[in-house]
DSSP file (Angstrom, degrees, kcal/mol; ACC not computed):
  #  RESIDUE AA STRUCTURE BP1 BP2  ACC     N-H-->O    O-->H-N    N-H-->O    O-->H-N    TCO  KAPPA ALPHA  PHI   PSI    X-CA   Y-CA   Z-CA
    1    1 A M              0   0    0      0, 0.0     2,-0.7     0, 0.0     0, 0.0   0.000 360.0 360.0 360.0 122.2   87.9   90.1  114.3
    2    2 A G        +     0   0    0      1,-0.1     5,-0.1     5,-0.1     0, 0.0  -0.852 360.0 140.5-111.4 100.2   87.4   90.9  110.7
    3    3 A V        +     0   0    0     -2,-0.7     2,-0.2     3,-0.1    -1,-0.1  -0.095  40.9 104.8-129.7  35.9   88.6   88.1  108.4
    4    4 A G  S    S-     0   0    0      2,-0.1     3,-0.1     1,-0.1    -2,-0.0  -0.649  82.2-107.9-113.1 169.9   85.9   88.0  105.6
    5    5 A N  S    S+     0   0    0     -2,-0.2     2,-0.4     1,-0.2    -1,-0.1   0.774 114.8  33.7 -64.2 -26.2   85.6   89.0  102.1
    6    6 A R  S    S-     0   0    0      2,-0.0     2,-0.5    48,-0.0    -1,-0.2  -0.999  72.5-169.1-130.6 130.7   83.3   91.8  103.4
    7    7 A V        -     0   0    0     -2,-0.4    48,-3.4    -5,-0.1    49,-1.2  -0.985   8.5-176.3-123.1 128.4   83.8   93.5  106.7
    8    8 A F  E     -a   56   0A   0     -2,-0.5     2,-0.4    47,-0.2    49,-0.2  -0.811   8.3-157.3-121.3 160.9   81.1   95.8  108.1
    9    9 A M  E     -a   57   0A   0     47,-1.5    49,-3.1    -2,-0.3     2,-0.1  -0.999  25.3-112.5-140.9 137.9   81.0   97.9  111.2
   10   10 A L  E >   -a   58   0A   0     -2,-0.4     3,-1.8    47,-0.2    49,-0.2  -0.444  37.0-115.5 -65.4 144.6   78.1   99.3  113.3
   11   11 A A  T 3  S+     0   0    0     47,-2.4    34,-0.5     1,-0.3    -1,-0.1   0.803 113.1  39.8 -54.7 -37.0   78.0  103.1  112.9
   12   12 A N  T 3  S+     0   0    0     32,-0.1    -1,-0.3    33,-0.1     2,-0.1   0.318  96.0 107.0 -99.4   9.2   78.7  103.7  116.6
   13   13 A A    <   -     0   0    0     -3,-1.8    32,-0.7     2,-0.0     2,-0.3  -0.375  57.5-142.2 -84.4 163.3   81.3  101.0  117.1
   14   14 A V  B     -B   44   0B   0     30,-0.2     2,-0.4    -2,-0.1    30,-0.2  -0.936   8.2-161.1-122.7 152.0   85.0  101.3  117.5
   15   15 A Y        +     0   0    0     28,-1.9     2,-0.3    -2,-0.3    -6,-0.0  -0.944  31.2 129.5-137.3 110.5   87.6   99.0  116.0
   16   16 A S        -     0   0    0     -2,-0.4     3,-0.1     1,-0.1    -2,-0.1  -0.995  54.7-134.7-160.2 155.7   91.1   98.9  117.4
   17   17 A V  S    S+     0   0    0     -2,-0.3     2,-0.3     1,-0.1    -1,-0.1   0.488  95.3  34.0 -92.6  -3.2   93.7   96.5  118.6
   18   18 A I  S    S-     0   0    0     23,-0.0    -1,-0.1    -3,-0.0    -3,-0.0  -0.996  85.3-111.6-147.9 146.4   94.5   98.7  121.6
   19   19 A S     >  -     0   0    0     -2,-0.3     4,-2.8     1,-0.1     5,-0.2  -0.445  30.3-117.5 -75.8 155.0   92.5  101.0  123.9
   20   20 A P  H  > S+     0   0    0      0, 0.0     4,-2.7     0, 0.0     5,-0.2   0.873 115.9  55.1 -60.2 -34.6   93.1  104.7  123.7
   21   21 A E  H  > S+     0   0    0      2,-0.2     4,-2.1     1,-0.2    12,-0.1   0.916 110.6  44.0 -65.2 -41.3   94.3  104.7  127.4
   22   22 A S  H  > S+     0   0    0      2,-0.2     4,-2.1     1,-0.2    -1,-0.2   0.907 114.1  50.5 -69.2 -40.4   96.9  102.0  126.7
   23   23 A C  H  X S+     0   0    0     -4,-2.8     4,-3.2     1,-0.2     5,-0.4   0.934 111.1  47.8 -59.2 -47.4   98.0  103.7  123.5
   24   24 A A  H  X>S+     0   0    0     -4,-2.7     4,-1.9     1,-0.2     6,-1.5   0.899 110.0  53.1 -62.5 -40.6   98.4  107.0  125.3
   25   25 A A  H  <5S+     0   0    0     -4,-2.1    -1,-0.2     4,-0.3    -2,-0.2   0.878 117.2  38.4 -64.2 -36.7  100.3  105.3  128.2
   26   26 A I  H  <5S+     0   0    0     -4,-2.1    -2,-0.2     2,-0.1    -1,-0.2   0.946 127.0  31.2 -77.8 -50.0  102.7  103.8  125.7
   27   27 A I  H  <5S+     0   0    0     -4,-3.2    -3,-0.2    -5,-0.2    -2,-0.2   0.916 136.8  22.1 -76.6 -46.2  103.1  106.6  123.2
   28   28 A Y  T  <5S-     0   0    0     -4,-1.9    -3,-0.2    -5,-0.4    -1,-0.2   0.516  94.5-128.9-102.1  -7.3  102.7  109.7  125.3
   29   29 A R  S   <S+     0   0    0     -5,-0.8    -4,-0.3    -6,-0.3     2,-0.2   0.822  85.0  91.8  57.8  32.6  103.6  108.0  128.7
   30   30 A D    >   -     0   0    0     -6,-1.5     3,-2.1    -9,-0.1    -2,-0.1  -0.763  60.2-162.7-157.9 103.7  100.4  109.5  130.0
   31   31 A A  G >  S+     0   0    0      1,-0.3     3,-1.2    -2,-0.2    -7,-0.2   0.684  87.7  74.7 -62.6 -17.0   97.1  107.7  130.0
   32   32 A K  G 3  S+     0   0    0      1,-0.3    -1,-0.3     2,-0.1     4,-0.1   0.611  83.3  69.2 -71.7 -10.3   95.2  111.0  130.5
   33   33 A R  G X>  +     0   0    0     -3,-2.1     4,-2.3     1,-0.2     3,-0.5   0.101  63.4 120.4 -90.3  21.2   96.0  111.7  126.9
   34   34 A A  H <>  +     0   0    0     -3,-1.2     4,-2.9     1,-0.2    -1,-0.2   0.854  67.8  56.3 -58.3 -39.4   93.6  109.0  125.8
   35   35 A P  H 3> S+     0   0    0      0, 0.0     4,-1.7     0, 0.0    -1,-0.2   0.891 109.0  46.8 -59.2 -37.5   91.3  111.4  123.8
   36   36 A E  H <> S+     0   0    0     -3,-0.5     4,-2.0     2,-0.2    -2,-0.2   0.911 113.5  48.5 -68.8 -42.6   94.3  112.5  121.7
   37   37 A A  H  X S+     0   0    0     -4,-2.3     4,-2.7     1,-0.2    -1,-0.2   0.902 107.6  55.1 -62.1 -40.7   95.3  108.9  121.2
   38   38 A A  H  X>S+     0   0    0     -4,-2.9     4,-0.9     1,-0.2     5,-0.7   0.917 108.4  49.1 -62.6 -40.4   91.7  107.9  120.2
   39   39 A T  H ><5S+     0   0    0     -4,-1.7     3,-0.7     1,-0.2    -1,-0.2   0.924 112.4  47.4 -61.6 -44.4   91.8  110.6  117.5
   40   40 A A  H 3<5S+     0   0    0     -4,-2.0    -2,-0.2     1,-0.2    -1,-0.2   0.847 105.6  59.7 -68.0 -33.2   95.2  109.4  116.3
   41   41 A L  H 3<5S-     0   0    0     -4,-2.7    -1,-0.2    -5,-0.2    -2,-0.2   0.739  91.9-147.8 -67.2 -21.5   94.1  105.8  116.2
   42   42 A K  T <<5 +     0   0    0     -4,-0.9    -3,-0.1    -3,-0.7     9,-0.1   0.968  37.9 157.2  51.4  61.8   91.2  106.5  113.8
   43   43 A L      < +     0   0    0     -5,-0.7   -28,-1.9     4,-0.1    -1,-0.1   0.347  28.8 104.4-103.7   5.3   89.0  103.9  115.3
   44   44 A T  B  > S-B   14   0B   0    -30,-0.2     4,-2.7    -5,-0.1     5,-0.2  -0.422  82.1-108.0 -84.0 162.7   85.5  105.1  114.3
   45   45 A A  H  > S+     0   0    0    -32,-0.7     4,-2.4   -34,-0.5     5,-0.2   0.913 119.5  49.3 -54.8 -47.4   83.5  103.5  111.5
   46   46 A P  H  > S+     0   0    0      0, 0.0     4,-2.5     0, 0.0    -1,-0.2   0.906 111.7  49.9 -61.7 -39.8   84.0  106.4  109.1
   47   47 A D  H  > S+     0   0    0      2,-0.2     4,-2.0     1,-0.2    -2,-0.2   0.934 110.9  49.1 -58.8 -48.7   87.7  106.4  109.8
   48   48 A M  H  <>S+     0   0    0     -4,-2.7     5,-2.5     1,-0.2     6,-1.0   0.880 113.2  46.6 -61.7 -40.6   87.9  102.6  109.1
   49   49 A Q  H ><5S+     0   0    0     -4,-2.4     3,-1.3    -5,-0.2    -1,-0.2   0.920 110.1  52.8 -68.8 -42.7   85.9  103.0  105.9
   50   50 A H  H 3<5S+     0   0    0     -4,-2.5    -2,-0.2     1,-0.3    -1,-0.2   0.845 109.9  48.9 -59.9 -35.1   88.0  105.9  104.7
   51   51 A L  T 3<5S-     0   0    0     -4,-2.0    56,-0.3    -5,-0.2    -1,-0.3   0.466 116.0-115.4 -85.3  -0.5   91.2  103.8  105.3
   52   52 A G  T < 5S+     0   0    0     -3,-1.3    -3,-0.2    -4,-0.3    -2,-0.1   0.702  82.4 121.3  77.8  18.8   89.8  100.9  103.4
   53   53 A L  S   <S+     0   0    0     -5,-2.5     2,-0.3    -6,-0.2    -4,-0.2   0.720  74.4  33.5 -87.1 -23.1   89.7   98.6  106.4
   54   54 A I        -     0   0    0     -6,-1.0   -46,-0.2    -9,-0.1    -2,-0.2  -0.914  68.1-143.2-128.6 158.0   86.0   98.0  106.3
   55   55 A D  S    S-     0   0    0    -48,-3.4     2,-0.3    -2,-0.3   -47,-0.2   0.676  76.0  -4.6 -93.8 -21.5   83.6   97.7  103.4
   56   56 A G  E     -a    8   0A   0    -49,-1.2   -47,-1.5     2,-0.0     2,-0.5  -0.996  58.1-119.0-166.6 164.9   80.6   99.4  104.9
   57   57 A I  E     -a    9   0A   0     -2,-0.3     2,-0.7   -49,-0.2   -47,-0.2  -0.946  22.6-144.4-115.8 128.6   78.9  100.9  107.9
   58   58 A V  E     -a   10   0A   0    -49,-3.1   -47,-2.4    -2,-0.5    18,-0.1  -0.834  23.9-129.6 -92.3 119.0   75.7   99.4  109.2
   59   59 A Q        -     0   0    0     -2,-0.7    16,-0.0   -49,-0.2    17,-0.0  -0.271  19.3-138.4 -64.3 154.1   73.4  102.2  110.4
   60   60 A E        -     0   0    0      2,-0.1     2,-0.1    15,-0.1     5,-0.1  -0.884  16.9-108.9-119.3 148.8   71.9  101.9  113.9
   61   61 A P  S >  S-     0   0    0      0, 0.0     3,-2.9     0, 0.0     6,-0.3  -0.368  72.4 -33.9 -70.5 151.3   68.5  102.7  115.1
   62   62 A G  T 3  S-     0   0    0      1,-0.3    -2,-0.1     5,-0.1     3,-0.1  -0.010 130.5 -10.0  46.7-124.2   67.7  105.7  117.3
   63   63 A E  T 3  S-     0   0    0      1,-0.3    -1,-0.3     2,-0.0     2,-0.2   0.321 129.3 -48.1 -93.0   9.0   70.5  106.5  119.7
   64   64 A G    X>  -     0   0    0     -3,-2.9     3,-1.8     1,-0.1     4,-0.5  -0.679  65.8 -72.4 143.6 167.1   72.3  103.3  118.9
   65   65 A A  G >4 S+     0   0    0      1,-0.3     3,-0.9    -2,-0.2     7,-0.3   0.805 121.3  64.5 -58.0 -32.9   72.0   99.5  118.5
   66   66 A H  G 34 S+     0   0    0      1,-0.2     3,-0.3    -3,-0.1    -1,-0.3   0.708  95.7  59.1 -67.0 -18.4   71.6   99.1  122.3
   67   67 A T  G <4 S+     0   0    0     -3,-1.8    -1,-0.2    -6,-0.3    -2,-0.2   0.718 121.3  17.7 -85.2 -18.6   68.4  101.0  122.3
   68   68 A D    <X  -     0   0    0     -3,-0.9     4,-2.5    -4,-0.5    -1,-0.3  -0.613  63.4-179.9-152.0  85.2   66.5   98.8  119.9
   69   69 A H  H  > S+     0   0    0     -3,-0.3     4,-2.5     1,-0.2     5,-0.2   0.874  83.5  51.6 -57.6 -42.7   68.0   95.3  119.5
   70   70 A D  H  > S+     0   0    0      1,-0.2     4,-2.1     2,-0.2    -1,-0.2   0.913 111.6  45.6 -64.9 -42.3   65.4   94.1  117.0
   71   71 A A  H  > S+     0   0    0      2,-0.2     4,-2.4     1,-0.2    -1,-0.2   0.916 113.4  50.9 -67.5 -40.9   65.8   97.1  114.7
   72   72 A A  H  X S+     0   0    0     -4,-2.5     4,-2.6    -7,-0.3    -2,-0.2   0.917 108.9  50.9 -61.8 -41.4   69.5   96.7  114.9
   73   73 A A  H  X S+     0   0    0     -4,-2.5     4,-2.8    -5,-0.2    -1,-0.2   0.886 109.8  50.4 -64.3 -39.7   69.3   93.1  114.1
   74   74 A R  H  X S+     0   0    0     -4,-2.1     4,-2.7     2,-0.2    -2,-0.2   0.934 110.8  48.7 -63.3 -45.0   67.1   93.8  111.0
   75   75 A L  H  X S+     0   0    0     -4,-2.4     4,-1.8     2,-0.2    -2,-0.2   0.922 114.6  45.8 -61.3 -44.8   69.6   96.5  109.8
   76   76 A L  H  X S+     0   0    0     -4,-2.6     4,-2.8    -5,-0.2     5,-0.2   0.926 111.5  52.5 -62.2 -45.6   72.5   94.1  110.2
   77   77 A A  H  X S+     0   0    0     -4,-2.8     4,-3.0     1,-0.2     5,-0.2   0.912 107.6  51.3 -58.9 -45.2   70.5   91.3  108.6
   78   78 A D  H  X S+     0   0    0     -4,-2.7     4,-2.1     2,-0.2    -1,-0.2   0.906 111.5  47.9 -61.0 -41.3   69.8   93.4  105.5
   79   79 A T  H  X S+     0   0    0     -4,-1.8     4,-2.0     2,-0.2    -2,-0.2   0.935 114.5  45.0 -63.9 -47.6   73.5   94.3  105.2
   80   80 A L  H  X S+     0   0    0     -4,-2.8     4,-2.8     2,-0.2    -2,-0.2   0.874 110.0  54.5 -64.5 -39.4   74.6   90.7  105.5
   81   81 A R  H  X S+     0   0    0     -4,-3.0     4,-2.8    -5,-0.2     5,-0.2   0.933 108.8  49.4 -59.3 -46.8   72.0   89.4  103.1
   82   82 A G  H  X S+     0   0    0     -4,-2.1     4,-2.0    -5,-0.2    -2,-0.2   0.920 112.1  48.0 -57.8 -44.4   73.2   91.9  100.5
   83   83 A A  H  X S+     0   0    0     -4,-2.0     4,-2.3     1,-0.2    -1,-0.2   0.920 112.0  48.8 -63.9 -43.2   76.7   90.9  100.9
   84   84 A L  H  X S+     0   0    0     -4,-2.8     4,-2.6     1,-0.2    -1,-0.2   0.897 109.7  51.7 -64.0 -40.4   75.9   87.2  100.8
   85   85 A E  H  < S+     0   0    0     -4,-2.8    -1,-0.2     1,-0.2    -2,-0.2   0.886 112.1  47.7 -61.7 -36.8   73.8   87.7   97.6
   86   86 A E  H  < S+     0   0    0     -4,-2.0    -2,-0.2    -5,-0.2    -1,-0.2   0.885 119.7  37.8 -70.7 -39.7   76.8   89.5   96.0
   87   87 A L  H >< S+     0   0    0     -4,-2.3     3,-1.6     1,-0.2    -2,-0.2   0.721  94.6  83.2 -87.6 -22.3   79.3   86.8   97.1
   88   88 A A  T 3< S+     0   0    0     -4,-2.6    -1,-0.2     1,-0.3    -2,-0.1   0.824  90.3  49.2 -54.4 -40.0   77.2   83.6   96.6
   89   89 A P  T 3  S+     0   0    0      0, 0.0     2,-0.3     0, 0.0    -1,-0.3   0.613  89.2 103.4 -75.3 -10.1   77.9   83.3   92.8
   90   90 A V  S <  S-     0   0    0     -3,-1.6     5,-0.1    -4,-0.1    -3,-0.0  -0.544  80.0-112.0 -79.8 133.5   81.6   83.7   93.2
   91   91 A A     >  -     0   0    0     -2,-0.3     4,-2.1     1,-0.1     3,-0.5  -0.321  24.8-118.6 -60.9 142.2   83.7   80.6   93.0
   92   92 A P  H  > S+     0   0    0      0, 0.0     4,-2.2     0, 0.0     5,-0.2   0.835 114.2  51.9 -50.8 -39.5   85.4   79.5   96.2
   93   93 A A  H  > S+     0   0    0      1,-0.2     4,-2.3     2,-0.2     5,-0.2   0.893 109.8  49.7 -66.6 -37.8   88.9   79.9   94.8
   94   94 A D  H  > S+     0   0    0     -3,-0.5     4,-2.6     2,-0.2    -1,-0.2   0.875 108.6  53.1 -68.5 -35.9   88.1   83.4   93.6
   95   95 A L  H  X S+     0   0    0     -4,-2.1     4,-2.6     2,-0.2    -2,-0.2   0.924 110.9  46.6 -62.5 -44.7   86.7   84.3   97.1
   96   96 A V  H  X S+     0   0    0     -4,-2.2     4,-2.6     2,-0.2    -2,-0.2   0.918 112.9  48.8 -64.5 -43.6   90.0   83.2   98.7
   97   97 A A  H  X S+     0   0    0     -4,-2.3     4,-2.3     2,-0.2    -2,-0.2   0.918 112.4  48.7 -64.2 -42.7   92.1   85.1   96.1
   98   98 A E  H  X S+     0   0    0     -4,-2.6     4,-2.7     2,-0.2    -2,-0.2   0.937 111.9  49.2 -62.1 -45.1   90.0   88.2   96.7
   99   99 A R  H  X S+     0   0    0     -4,-2.6     4,-2.4     1,-0.2     5,-0.3   0.926 109.9  51.7 -60.3 -44.6   90.3   87.9  100.4
  100  100 A Y  H  X S+     0   0    0     -4,-2.6     4,-1.7     1,-0.2    -1,-0.2   0.924 112.1  44.9 -59.5 -45.9   94.0   87.4  100.2
  101  101 A E  H  X S+     0   0    0     -4,-2.3     4,-1.6     2,-0.2    -1,-0.2   0.883 110.5  55.2 -64.9 -38.5   94.5   90.5   98.1
  102  102 A K  H  X S+     0   0    0     -4,-2.7     4,-0.8     1,-0.2     3,-0.2   0.940 112.7  41.6 -59.5 -47.3   92.1   92.6  100.4
  103  103 A F  H  < S+     0   0    0     -4,-2.4    -1,-0.2     1,-0.2    -2,-0.2   0.755 109.4  58.6 -77.1 -23.4   94.1   91.8  103.5
  104  104 A R  H  < S+     0   0    0     -4,-1.7    -1,-0.2    -5,-0.3    -2,-0.2   0.822 104.5  52.3 -68.7 -32.1   97.5   92.2  101.7
  105  105 A R  H >< S+     0   0    0     -4,-1.6     3,-2.0    -3,-0.2    -2,-0.2   0.745  86.6 103.9 -76.2 -23.3   96.4   95.8  100.8
  106  106 A M  T 3< S+     0   0    0     -4,-0.8     3,-0.1     1,-0.3   -54,-0.1  -0.364  89.0  14.0 -66.6 134.7   95.6   96.7  104.5
  107  107 A G  T 3  S+     0   0    0    -56,-0.3     2,-1.0     1,-0.2    -1,-0.3   0.435  91.9 121.2  83.9  -1.6   98.2   98.8  106.1
  108  108 A N    <   +     0   0    0     -3,-2.0    -1,-0.2     1,-0.2    -4,-0.0  -0.785  21.9 151.8 -96.0  94.3   99.9   99.7  102.8
  109  109 A F        +     0   0    0     -2,-1.0     2,-0.5    -3,-0.1    -1,-0.2   0.375  50.9  75.6-106.4   1.8   99.7  103.5  102.8
  110  110 A F              0   0    0     -3,-0.1     0, 0.0     1,-0.1     0, 0.0  -0.952 360.0 360.0-117.8 135.4  102.7  104.1  100.7
  111  111 A E              0   0    0     -2,-0.5    -1,-0.1     0, 0.0    -3,-0.0   0.379 360.0 360.0-109.0 360.0  102.9  103.6   97.0
């Protein structure tokens, strides 16, 4: 659930409200088309950043965060520390207003 002024995603994570299999079953009436649905869902970290749904991608160690929990935690901590340092001086009312505008823009692909 991403409800902050800054939303980050691990590089190898996926972010979606529905699984590709469920999406394929609904849209294509064939769960075997899950790979096609996954591509259409744009659920990878680079996709999410390109769409403006996340603010940044947290790199992962080695073959992924699961291979080195300590290193993954350090990388995440560095990212969060930077975001907190950036947001700490901002007045609470301004944080709320910024967050409101951020989430109002999501899903608005037509100008």
